[in-house]
C-alpha positions in Angstrom: -14.4 8.0 3.8 -11.3 7.0 5.4 -7.5 7.3 5.5 -6.8 3.6 4.5 -9.5 3.7 1.7 -8.6 7.2 0.4 -5.3 5.8 -1.0 -6.8 3.0 -2.6 -8.1 2.6 -6.0 -7.3 3.7 -9.4 -8.4 1.2 -12.5 -10.3 -2.2 -11.8 -7.9 -4.4 -10.0 -9.8 -7.4 -12.4 -9.6 -5.9 -15.5 -5.8 -4.4 -15.5 -4.8 -8.2 -14.5 -7.3 -9.5 -17.6 -5.2 -7.3 -19.6 -1.7 -8.3 -18.6 -2.4 -12.3 -18.9 -4.2 -11.2 -22.1 -0.2 -8.6 -23.5 1.3 -11.9 -22.0 -0.5 -14.2 -24.7 -0.3 -12.2 -27.6 3.3 -11.2 -26.5 4.1 -15.0 -26.4 2.1 -16.1 -29.3 2.3 -13.7 -31.8 6.4 -12.6 -31.2 6.9 -10.5 -34.6 8.0 -6.8 -35.1 4.5 -5.2 -33.8 4.7 -7.0 -30.5 8.2 -6.2 -29.7 7.4 -2.5 -30.3 4.3 -3.0 -27.9 6.3 -4.6 -25.4 9.0 -2.1 -25.8 6.7 0.6 -25.1 5.1 -0.9 -22.5 7.9 -1.8 -20.2 9.5 2.3 -21.3 6.2 3.6 -20.1 5.9 2.0 -16.8 9.3 2.3 -15.8 9.2 6.0 -16.7 5.5 6.2 -14.6 6.9 4.3 -12.1 9.6 7.2 -11.0 6.9 9.8 -11.2 5.2 10.9 -7.8 2.5 9.1 -6.4 2.7 6.5 -9.3 2.1 3.6 -6.7 -2.0 5.6 -7.2 -2.0 4.9 -11.2 -5.7 6.7 -11.6 -3.4 10.0 -11.8 -1.4 8.7 -14.9 -4.3 7.3 -17.0 -2.6 7.5 -19.8 -0.7 3.9 -19.0 -4.4 1.8 -18.4 -5.4 4.1 -21.9 -1.9 3.1 -23.8 -2.1 -0.5 -22.5 -5.8 -1.1 -23.2 -5.0 0.5 -26.7 -2.1 -1.5 -27.3 -4.2 -4.9 -26.1 -7.0 -4.0 -28.9 -4.5 -3.5 -31.6 -2.5 -7.0 -30.7 -6.1 -8.8 -30.5 -6.6 -7.4 -34.0 -3.5 -8.2 -35.6 -3.7 -11.9 -34.3 -7.3 -12.4 -35.4 -6.3 -11.3 -38.9 -3.3 -13.2 -39.1 -4.3 -16.4 -36.9 -5.0 -20.2 -38.8 -7.6 -21.0 -37.2 -11.1 -19.5 -37.2 -12.5 -20.3 -34.5 -10.1 -18.6 -32.4 -11.6 -17.0 -29.3 -9.2 -14.0 -29.3 -11.0 -11.5 -32.0 -11.2 -7.9 -31.3 -15.7 -8.5 -30.6 -14.8 -10.8 -27.7 -11.8 -8.2 -26.4 -14.9 -5.6 -26.5 -17.6 -8.0 -24.7 -14.8 -8.5 -21.8 -14.9 -4.9 -21.4 -18.5 -3.9 -21.8 -18.6 -6.5 -18.7 -16.1 -5.1 -16.7 -17.6 -2.6 -17.3 -21.2 -3.6 -16.1 -19.3 -4.8 -13.1 -18.2 -1.6 -11.9 -21.4 0.1 -12.8 -22.8 -2.4 -10.3 -20.0 -2.5 -8.0 -20.1 1.2 -7.3 -24.3 1.1 -7.5 -23.9 3.6 -10.6 -22.3 6.2 -9.0 -19.4 7.6 -11.3 -22.4 6.6 -14.1 -24.0 9.9 -14.9 -24.3 13.3 -13.6 -25.9 14.2 -10.4 -27.6 17.7 -11.4 -28.1 19.3 -8.1 -26.3 23.0 -6.6 -23.6 21.7 -4.7 -25.6 23.7 -1.2 -28.3 20.6 -2.0 -25.7 18.3 -1.9 -23.7 19.4 1.0 -26.6 19.2 2.8 -27.8 15.2 1.6 -25.0 13.6 1.1 -23.5 13.0 4.7 -20.3 11.2 3.2 -19.1 14.7 2.3 -19.6 17.1 5.5 -21.0 15.0 8.8 -23.6 16.8 10.4 -23.3 15.5 13.8 -19.5 17.2 13.3 -20.5 20.0 11.3 -23.2 20.8 14.0 -19.8 21.2 16.8 -18.7 24.1 14.9 -19.5 27.2 16.0 -19.5 30.7 14.4 -16.0 32.6 15.2 -14.3 29.3 16.4 -10.8 27.8 14.8 -11.1 24.0 14.4 -9.1 21.3 12.8 -11.2 18.4 11.0 -9.3 15.4 11.0 -9.4 12.2 9.2 -11.7 13.8 6.3 -9.6 14.0 3.3 -10.3 14.2 0.7 -13.7 15.8 1.2 -12.3 18.2 4.5 -12.2 21.5 2.5 -16.4 21.4 2.1 -16.6 21.9 6.2 -14.8 25.5 5.1 -17.6 28.7 5.7 -17.2 28.9 2.1 -19.4 26.7 1.7 -22.3 27.4 4.4 -23.0 31.1 3.7 -24.3 32.9 7.1 -21.4 31.6 9.0 -18.4 32.5 9.7 -15.1 30.1 11.5 -11.3 28.7 10.7 -10.6 25.5 9.8 -7.6 23.6 9.2 -7.5 20.3 8.1 -5.2 17.1 9.4 -4.9 13.4 7.6 -3.8 12.0 10.9 -2.9 13.5 14.3 -1.4 10.0 15.5 1.7 10.8 13.1 3.7 12.8 15.4 4.6 15.9 12.3 0.8 17.1 12.5 0.5 16.9 16.3 1.4 20.5 16.4 0.0 21.6 13.6 -3.7 21.3 15.5 -2.1 22.5 18.4 -4.1 25.2 20.3 -7.4 24.2 17.5 -10.6 22.4 18.5 -9.9 19.1 16.7 -12.9 17.3 15.5 -12.9 13.9 14.2 
């Protein structure tokens, strides 16, 4: 995984945008006490989350999205109950259907990777999953080596000799050697990319 893609991700962006537009519409169309409380809660929660470490990666703060979707589900239900038109498209069933469609798109886009667990031992997974431990890099490590693995986060720890019984070497991992602060950390070590 490249460093620049390692930092991306979190929630499915389209689903966040859908929920933001829906939330704004529900606040505009159904301005009452419960809507005001929901809006205040989202604003306070967003400001607090914004000041937390790594807040740009919302995947570390799942509560934000869970509360956001839950508030929308509540507001859609309230809107459907009090809607003067029985033909409104804002119904809890449709909200669930949209969530289901986004889930199917996510499953398809990730090639079902997060859909079901992989029941295989770690040793087998390390041998078969080349994206975790690159064979061309691992083959360059000799017993007794002191190596610096660069730009392989978040999987650089799988190069550790602990995960490869019978081998004895030492590993240091760094994100990027172009960064001046990192250059001297790999000094004197065999650098592998």
